[in-house]
C-alpha positions, 0 to 999 in steps of 0.5 A: 396556114403554116406547115404546123397548122396543116397537121393541127386541125383546129376545126376538128378541135372547135367542133368538140366545143358546143359553147362556141357556136353561138352569138353574143350581141348578134355576133359570132362568139370570139372567146379570148379569155382562156387564161380565166378559164377555158371552155369545155369539150363535149367528152368533158360535159358528157362525162358529167352527165353520164356520172349523174345519170348512171353511177352517181354515189358516194365513194371510198365507203360503199360496197354496192355497185354504184359506189364501186363504180364512182370510186374506181372512175375518181381514183382513175383520175388520181392515177391519170394525173400521176402519170400526167405530172410524172409524179413518183406515186399516186399518194403524191397527188391530192384532190383540191378545189383549185390552185388557191385551195391548194396553196392555202392547204400548204400554208395552213398545214406546212406553213403553220408547222414549219414557219417560225418567227424571223423566217423568210418566205419568198415570193415573186413580183409576178404572183397571183393573189392566191400565191401571196395572201396565204403567205401573207396570213402565215407571216402575220401569224408567225412573225415571218418576213416576206420579200418579193423577187423583182422583175425588169420592165419585160415582165421577167424575174431578175435572176441575179437579184433572186440569187442574192435573196437566196443568200439570205436562206429563206424557208420557202420560195413560192413562184408561178410557172407561168404568169396569168397577167403577162404570159411570162414563162419563168425558168422553173427548174433553174429557180427551183434548183437554186432555192433547193441548194439554199435549203428552201422549200419550193412551191409553184403555182401551176395554174397557168402552165397545165394548159400550155406546157408539158409539166414534169414535177420530178424533173422540176424537183419542186416540193409543191405543185398546184393547179386547177381544172377549169383552166385546162379544159375541165370542169370548176371546182376541181384541182390538184396539189402535188407534193413530195411524198416525204414532205406530205408525210411530215405534214399534219392534216389541215380539214378535219372530218370523214374520210381523213381519219383512220380511227375516231373516239370521243377522246382523240383521232388518228389520221388516214394515209396519204393521200387521204388524210388531206381530203376531208369530207365527201369530194367533188366526185363528178368533176374529179371524174371529168377532170380526168377526162380533160387531161385525156382530151388534151393528151389526145391532141398533144400539149406540145401540139396545142402549145405550137398552135397557140405560139402561132396565134400569139405571133400573129395576133401580135404582129397585127396589134403593132399596127394600131396607134398607141398600142403598148404591149405589157409584158415582153418576156423572151419565153411567153405562153399564149397571153397578150396583155396590153393597153392602147393610149390613154383608154381605160381597159374596162371601156375598150373591153366593154366595146369588144364585148359589144362586138362579140369578143371576150377578153379580161380587163383589170389587174387579173388578181395581180394588184401589186404587179400592176402597181409596180408597172404604174398601171390600173390594169391592161386588157388581156387576150389569151388563147386556147386550143380551139382559137383561130386566126380568122377569130384574130382577124375579127378581134383586130377589126373590132379592136381598131373600131373600139380605139376609133370610137374611144379616141 
């Protein structure tokens, strides 16, 4: 163990994840698919059980005891997220169903109001479909144009080309903080500053950053920042959209219904204040409460400590994998999170991924919802290994044995 690992008690962390104590196809589970969705600690699971067992009720509308308890717990998560992101106000924190939902909210509300014919939207070559398709839909509806910030073969965005594109005065710039497919950590603060200087509104997809980086939205100075709970040790079906208050205030509601209104008559409606005008209907109460518990869990260990642990695992795994004949790493950026994307010789990712599963190792194969990125690289997809707080070097050793065996079988 290194000095850092001596203080990072991974066994204590693992003990809090009951799902890890199982066998898959007769082998102990090795879960290396954290970029798709992380596993959940007991504290998060118990928060869901506690809510449904003891104080389930609809929120904001009731004066009875259970409604008050549920409302308080749900709104406490908003306060926790505000602190976690260092937002300037609770009103800047919007509950969504995930990153995709948050970006669609921006596109359908801000985009429909502000994007006009001939406007330029910039996205990056690294984008997940969720930060691409909503802008394509708005561009088609409004007659706007989309251009792509190119990348080099290492999977790093070309900052010189980006600077040239900004001279065209885009209305919107949208990019991810961390690439889900390659693990590239983009220079989000510098890219945001350059975009703002060019007069653009900035949207950051933070889905992969929240589990690995300490994010400060005021320091980034972005207009919007979206993430999902399920990638950060929280439940599925819950996410957060941060927006600068003055930007959100100027946006119309997207969905209509209960909660987002101030007053309703048969003729017209007036809308609620922030953040509620963007939260129509009964929300995902249980998962919203559990998201706050997940953030508490991450902060209890320390986001930087988790990131350092994952960095050591990534370095260790990369060193072991380099010895395998035909190994080709896809994405070799200088700044990376805990993701390794790769191919081996002419072996199809799906075939090798299937064999790894038979040996108890869960990895992700395919284009990872980044099909244009894979086309840019001239490949059908990759095998992706991604690490979390509970993974170990021993698991990597088992994975390397399985990988070597799989490669021999398919070569």
